[in-house]
C-alpha positions in Angstrom: 20.7 71.7 -260.6 19.4 69.2 -262.6 20.0 66.4 -259.7 17.5 68.2 -257.9 14.5 67.6 -260.3 15.5 64.1 -261.0 15.2 63.3 -257.6 11.8 62.2 -256.0 10.0 64.7 -254.3 9.7 63.8 -250.5 7.3 65.4 -248.3 8.5 68.0 -245.4 8.6 65.0 -243.1 10.8 62.4 -245.4 13.2 65.6 -246.1 14.0 66.2 -242.5 14.4 62.4 -241.8 16.4 61.8 -244.4 18.6 64.6 -243.7 19.5 63.5 -240.1 20.3 59.9 -241.4 22.6 61.2 -244.0 24.1 63.4 -241.4 24.5 60.2 -239.0 26.1 58.4 -242.4 28.7 61.0 -242.5 29.4 60.5 -238.3 26.6 63.2 -236.6 26.5 61.1 -233.4 24.4 61.6 -229.8 25.2 60.0 -226.8 22.4 59.1 -224.5 22.3 62.4 -222.3 21.8 64.2 -225.5 25.1 65.3 -226.1 26.6 65.7 -230.0 29.7 64.6 -231.2 31.4 63.8 -234.6 32.8 60.4 -234.5 35.2 58.6 -237.4 33.1 56.7 -239.9 35.1 54.7 -242.5 33.9 55.3 -246.0 34.8 55.0 -249.6 35.2 58.0 -251.3 32.2 56.8 -253.7 30.3 56.6 -250.8 30.8 59.8 -249.2 30.1 61.6 -253.0 26.5 59.9 -252.9 26.0 60.8 -248.9 26.9 64.6 -250.0 25.0 64.5 -253.2 22.2 63.5 -251.3 22.3 66.1 -248.5 22.7 69.0 -251.0 19.3 67.7 -253.2 17.7 67.2 -249.7 18.5 71.0 -248.7 17.5 72.1 -251.8 14.3 70.5 -251.6 14.0 71.9 -247.9 14.6 75.4 -249.2 12.0 75.2 -252.0 9.6 74.5 -249.0 10.5 77.1 -246.5 11.0 80.3 -249.6 8.9 79.2 -252.2 9.9 78.2 -255.9 10.0 81.2 -258.1 6.9 83.3 -257.7 5.2 80.9 -255.4 4.8 81.8 -252.1 5.6 78.9 -249.3 3.1 76.8 -248.5 2.2 77.5 -244.4 1.1 73.5 -244.1 4.5 72.4 -245.4 6.6 74.6 -243.3 4.8 74.3 -240.1 5.2 70.1 -241.1 9.0 70.9 -241.8 9.7 72.9 -238.8 7.7 70.3 -236.4 9.8 66.9 -237.7 13.3 69.4 -237.4 12.4 69.9 -233.8 11.5 66.4 -233.3 14.4 64.8 -235.1 16.6 67.2 -233.6 17.8 68.2 -237.0 19.5 71.6 -236.0 22.1 70.3 -233.7 22.7 67.0 -235.9 23.8 69.3 -239.3 25.5 71.7 -236.6 27.7 68.8 -235.8 28.2 67.2 -239.4 28.6 70.7 -240.8 32.6 70.4 -240.7 32.2 67.2 -242.7 30.2 69.1 -245.9 31.2 70.8 -248.7 31.2 75.0 -248.3 28.0 75.4 -250.5 26.1 73.0 -248.1 27.0 75.3 -245.2 25.7 77.8 -246.8 22.3 75.8 -247.4 22.2 75.0 -244.0 22.7 78.5 -242.5 19.9 79.2 -245.3 17.1 76.7 -243.8 17.9 77.3 -239.9 17.4 81.2 -240.7 14.4 80.4 -242.6 13.2 78.7 -239.6 14.2 81.4 -237.1 12.5 83.8 -239.0 9.4 82.2 -239.1 6.4 83.8 -237.2 3.2 82.9 -236.1 1.4 85.8 -235.0 3.8 86.9 -232.1 5.0 83.4 -231.4 8.5 82.5 -233.0 8.4 78.8 -233.0 11.9 77.9 -233.7 13.3 80.8 -230.8 10.9 79.2 -228.2 12.3 75.3 -229.1 16.2 77.0 -228.9 15.0 78.8 -225.7 14.4 75.2 -224.4 17.3 73.6 -226.0 20.4 76.5 -225.1 23.2 74.1 -226.3 22.2 74.7 -230.0 22.6 78.2 -229.7 26.2 77.1 -228.1 27.0 74.9 -230.7 26.7 77.6 -233.2 28.7 79.9 -231.4 31.4 77.3 -231.1 31.8 77.3 -234.6 34.4 80.2 -234.6 36.6 76.8 -233.2 36.5 75.6 -237.0 37.9 78.3 -239.1 36.1 76.8 -242.3 32.9 76.8 -241.1 33.2 80.1 -238.6 31.8 82.6 -241.0 28.4 80.1 -241.5 27.8 79.7 -237.9 28.7 83.1 -237.5 25.7 84.2 -239.8 23.6 82.0 -237.8 24.7 83.2 -234.6 23.7 86.5 -235.4 20.1 85.6 -236.7 20.3 84.2 -233.4 21.1 87.2 -231.3 18.4 89.1 -232.9 15.8 87.4 -230.7 16.4 88.3 -227.0 15.6 85.1 -225.2 18.7 83.6 -227.5 20.6 86.3 -226.9 20.1 86.0 -223.1 21.4 82.4 -223.9 24.6 83.5 -224.8 25.2 86.1 -222.4 24.8 84.0 -220.0 26.8 81.0 -220.7 30.1 80.4 -219.0 31.2 80.2 -222.7 31.2 84.0 -223.1 34.9 84.1 -221.9 35.9 82.4 -225.1 34.9 85.7 -226.8 38.5 87.2 -226.6 40.3 84.1 -228.4 37.6 84.2 -231.0 38.1 88.0 -231.7 42.1 87.7 -231.2 43.4 84.8 -232.3 41.3 84.0 -235.5 41.3 85.7 -238.9 40.1 89.3 -239.3 36.9 88.6 -241.0 35.9 86.0 -238.1 37.1 88.6 -235.4 34.7 91.2 -236.7 31.8 88.6 -237.1 32.3 87.6 -233.1 33.1 91.5 -232.2 29.3 92.0 -233.9 27.9 89.3 -232.2 29.1 90.1 -228.8 27.8 93.6 -229.9 24.4 92.9 -231.0 23.6 90.6 -227.8 24.9 93.4 -225.6 23.5 96.3 -227.5 19.6 95.1 -229.0 18.0 94.0 -225.8 19.0 96.9 -223.8 16.8 95.8 -220.8 18.0 92.3 -220.4 21.8 92.7 -220.9 21.5 96.0 -218.4 20.3 93.1 -215.5 22.8 90.5 -217.0 25.6 93.5 -216.4 24.5 94.0 -213.5 24.5 90.6 -212.0 27.7 89.1 -213.9 29.9 92.7 -213.8 32.8 91.4 -212.5 32.6 88.5 -214.9 31.8 90.1 -217.9 34.7 93.0 -217.3 37.3 90.2 -216.4 36.7 89.3 -220.0 36.2 92.8 -222.0 39.4 94.4 -219.8 41.3 91.7 -222.4 39.9 93.4 -225.3 40.3 97.0 -224.2 43.7 95.6 -223.4 44.7 94.2 -226.8 47.2 95.0 -228.7 45.4 94.8 -231.9 44.0 98.1 -233.3 40.8 97.1 -234.6 39.8 95.4 -231.3 41.0 98.0 -229.0 38.6 100.6 -231.2 36.0 98.3 -231.5 35.9 97.6 -227.6 36.1 101.0 -226.4 33.5 102.2 -228.8 31.3 99.8 -227.3 32.3 100.5 -223.6 31.0 104.2 -224.3 27.9 103.3 -225.7 26.9 101.0 -222.9 28.1 103.3 -220.5 26.1 106.5 -222.0 23.1 104.1 -221.8 20.5 105.1 -219.1 19.6 101.4 -219.2 23.3 100.8 -217.5 23.0 103.6 -215.0 24.5 100.8 -212.2 27.2 99.3 -214.6 28.3 102.8 -215.5 28.3 103.9 -211.8 30.5 101.2 -211.0 32.9 101.1 -213.8 33.8 104.7 -213.3 34.4 104.2 -209.7 37.8 102.1 -210.3 40.8 104.1 -210.4 42.6 101.0 -212.7 39.5 101.6 -215.5 40.3 105.8 -215.1 43.9 104.6 -215.8 43.4 102.7 -218.5 41.0 105.2 -220.4 43.9 108.0 -219.3 46.5 106.0 -221.0 44.0 105.2 -224.3 43.9 108.8 -224.7 47.6 109.2 -225.4 47.3 106.4 -228.1 49.4 107.2 -231.2 45.8 106.2 -233.2 43.2 109.0 -233.4 40.6 107.1 -233.6 41.5 105.5 -230.4 41.8 108.6 -228.8 38.6 109.7 -230.2 36.7 106.3 -228.5 38.6 106.7 -225.3 37.5 110.2 -224.7 34.0 109.3 -225.3 34.8 107.3 -222.2 36.9 109.3 -220.4 34.1 112.1 -220.4 31.8 109.7 -217.8 34.6 109.7 -215.5 35.0 113.3 -215.8 31.4 114.1 -215.5 29.9 111.6 -213.2 29.3 113.8 -210.0 29.5 111.4 -207.4 33.4 110.5 -208.0 35.3 108.3 -205.8 37.8 109.6 -204.0 40.5 107.5 -205.9 38.8 108.9 -209.1 38.8 112.3 -207.8 42.3 112.4 -206.5 44.1 111.0 -210.0 41.9 113.9 -211.6 43.0 116.7 -208.7 46.8 115.3 -209.5 47.0 115.7 -213.0 45.0 118.6 -213.1 47.2 121.0 -214.8 48.9 118.2 -217.5 44.9 117.1 -218.2 44.2 120.9 -219.3 46.7 121.5 -221.5 46.7 118.1 -223.1 42.9 118.7 -223.8 42.9 121.9 -224.9 44.4 120.9 -228.2 43.4 117.4 -228.2 42.1 116.4 -231.3 42.4 119.9 -232.5 41.5 119.0 -236.1 38.4 118.0 -235.7 35.6 120.6 -236.5 32.4 118.5 -235.6 30.2 120.5 -232.8 29.3 118.0 -230.4 32.9 116.7 -230.1 34.4 120.6 -229.6 31.3 121.3 -227.1 32.1 118.2 -225.1 35.8 118.4 -225.3 35.1 122.3 -223.7 32.6 121.0 -221.5 35.0 119.0 -219.7 37.5 121.5 -219.5 35.5 123.4 -217.7 34.7 120.4 -215.3 38.5 119.9 -214.8 39.3 123.8 -214.2 36.5 123.9 -211.6 38.2 121.0 -209.4 40.5 122.1 -206.6 44.1 121.8 -207.2 45.9 119.0 -205.3 46.4 120.5 -201.9 
């Protein structure tokens, strides 16, 4: 830390410009059309060490501007100056581009700076959210951080802060890149997988009206992606996906999506298979989806036929289904579903 106090104290604008210059020296590059990429830069180990050291110092000073020092509160004028320069210098995409080449602690510092900017509020306005709304590629750059294992948890934390804000969650959901979620959830480490799923879940559940509109407009695209998670051989992925599905289907905001989902005989077959899973936890999550199929008063003929054809087996199966559970809400729901199925005409 002594290096921080020995270095010259720079103005907020100077800090931002310095960080951009240092990032460029590490290979951050931008094309004429505004696309950022990481170029190969021949550099001696000593030169690299000095650049890394200067980036670290500049980030520490930036954090002091944004978070204050000790008992001292941040100075609003300095925060505003730093934020405005960040937008003008495109520092967010610049640092995200160079993040694979900086050290672990430096990645954490970059995320802390960005989170402070995202949380900054002036009255009802959030200037950084407004900036990112007009620069959607920055949100997607954070999402693509899952492609780089060494920095996935850092960019995942940043992405989670982004999706707390509806305009930024909307950018993620409406992007064609949403199709990458199964890859990020299925082929990464446990911690990265859980982090990616949490960001998908938050984007869908935190902003109900926006997410409902998205699902109505993009039903086929979304469920083509989401069904891969429901069919996963990974226990955690499958359980989380069933739970998220049930949360969506029972939310009145998603009524149109619920009606469409429970109208499909293929969807019903998938959930009925999950009811027989070896894991009681997966059985329970599947039940919370199955009950929506059964309780739907306007079942399609195909769904009705499957339930009627399997009536006897379902009654026998559900009578002892998760019999060790004693919570009243589950017992009441199971009894209600049994009553509905019992009242169905048997297959003629």
